N, C-alpha and C positions, 0 to 999 in steps of 0.2 A: 551558592543557591541551596536551599534547604532540600533534603532528600525526601520529598513528599510529592504525591501526584497532584496534579492541578484539580482543585475543587471548583465546583460551580459557585453561584452567588457572587460574593465579592471578588472571587478569582476568575470569573468567567472570561475576562479579556486575556488572560494568560494561556499560553498553549504549550509550554515546556512540559515534557514528560519526565518523571522522575523515576529512578529504578534502583531502590536500595542504595548500595555503595557504588553504583556505576558512576563513572566520571561525568562532569558537566559537558565535556566535548562530546561524549557518546550520546548524551540526552539530546544535545543540540542536533546531532546528526540524525537521530530518530525523529525529532520534531520536524526537521527540514524535510525529510523523506515523506512523512505523512502529509505535510502541508502541500508538497508537490502533487501528491495523488489527489489530495482534496480540492485544491483551488488553483494550482499553477499549472495549467494545461498547455500543451505545445500548440504552435500556430497551425491553422488549417492548411491542408495541402491542396495544391492545384492539380486538376485532372485533365487539363486541356493544354498541355505544353506543345503538342504537335509531334512529340516523340512517342511511338507506340509503346515501347518498353517502359519508359518513364510513367506514361499515363496508366499502363496496366498495373504497375506496382503502386502508383499513387492511388488508384481505385481500390486496390486491395487493402492498402494501408488505412484509407479513410473508412472502409467497411468494418474492419477489425477494431479501429479505434472507437467508432460509434457504438459497436456492441459492448466493448470493454468499458466504456464510460458509464453505460447504463448499470452494469454490475458494480462498478466502483462507487457510483453515486448512491446506490442501494445500501451498500456496506457502510459508507460514510454517514448517510442519513440515520441509519439504525443506531449509530453511536454519537450523534450530535450532542446528546445530553449525557453521554457516558464516556467522556474522554479519558478518565482514569483507566478504563478497560483497554484503551489503545496502548497506553504506557505499559500496562500489564503484559500485553501480548509480546511487545518488544523485549521486555525484561525476561520473560519465559524463554523466548527465542535465544537471547544472549546467554542465558545459563546453560541451555542445552548445547549450544555451539561450543562453549568453553569448558564443558565438563563431559568427558568421554563416558558414554554409557548412561547418562542421565536422560530420563524420559521427560516429556512435556508435563506429564501428571506430577512427577517428582519436582520439577522446577516450579510448577504452579503452587504446590504446597508451600514451598519456601517463600515464594513472592506474596502469597496470600497471608502468610504469618507475619511478614514484615508490614504489610498493609494494615492489618489489625493492630499491630503494635504502634504504628504511627498514628492510628485513629484514637488511641487512648486519650481521654480527656478533652477530645474535640466535640464541638456541637455536631449534631447529626447532619446539618447542612454542609459541613466541611469534611465529612468522612468520606474516604475513597473506597473503602471496602464495599459498601452497598452499591456504589456505582460500577464497580468491577463486576459484581454478580449481575447487575441489571444489564450491563453491556454484553455479557456472555449470553444471557437469556435472549437478548435482542438478536444476536448473531445466530443463535440456534433456532430461533423462529424463522429465519430465512431458509432453513432447511439445507445445511451444508452438503449433505449427500446429493441432493438434487443439483445444487450449484456446482459442485465438482464435476458432475457428469456433463453439465452444460459448458463448463469452462475447458474441459480437457481438449476437445477439438480446436478450440480457439487458441490454446496455448501452443499446440503443435504448429498451426498455420502461421501464428505470429512469429515463432522462432524462425521459420523458413522465410518469412517475408523480410525479417531484418537482414538476413544474408543477402537477399535479392536487392534490397535497398542500398546496402553498403557496396555491392558490386557495381551499382550505377555510378559511383563516385568518379571513376576514371572513364566514363563514357563520353563526356563532353570536354573538349579542349578548345581554347581560343578566348578572345576577349571582346568579341562583338556582343551587342546588347542581347541578342537572342540566346547565344550560348551562356552568358552570365546569368540570364533569368532561369535557364534550365539548371544551372549549377545551384542557384539559390533554391529551386524547387526540390532538387535532390536532397539538399541538407535539411529542408523542412520535412521531407518524407522520412529520412533517417531518424530525425528527432522524434517524430510521432510514432514511427515504428518501434523504436527502442522504448519510448514511454509505455506504449501498449504492452509490449512483452514484459516489462518490469512490473506493470500494474497487475497483469494476469498472474505473474509469479507471487506477487504479494497477496492476492486474493486466494490463490490456491493454498498457500501456506497457512494463512489465517483460518481458512475453513477446515483444513486438515488438523490444524492445531486445536480448534474448537471441538472437533469430534473426538480428539484423543484425551481430553481432560476428563478426569473423574467427576461424574455429576454429583457424587456425594460431597465433593469439596465446594462446589459452586452453589451453596445455599446460605 
């Protein structure tokens, strides 16, 4: 696969993110994660199982999930036409993770330089650099500082809720229909609780990352 971000126009149907010399497997992993957040949501949870503990955790899970999805959809919508920006954010994250002492701003400079190089000779409609910049501006317009303040309490509650959901796994034993239904409900609750916690972590990092970038680069 070519090492270039997905462009719009003729490439609108594609969703793979490209990140310089990053392997195809890593790009597939990033694409799968983002698509999970964007469109592959977990099943709804039941809050009327008849078990007080399960119903309490289910209600909290549903509340947190509902709040998180609103933030997630807002971020996704801001970048519907700026998908190269999403690939850029993953690539910056990967560089920082794998290079001790490297900052997001330093990683961003490298990634943007590579994007500009790949854009050479391409028509404007296929260039990725302008869409990276547009994506950053769209995220900054969501006011990351405010979003982080709003997400912080949700993140703490979601982490605690995951632990409570997992602790429910051993609460129900037996093979009668009622018990099996509760076991299924617990698994749905765990799936939704974990998705919520992961999505909140994704959003927190992306907003922190956007704040840390040198605005002089993003022009």
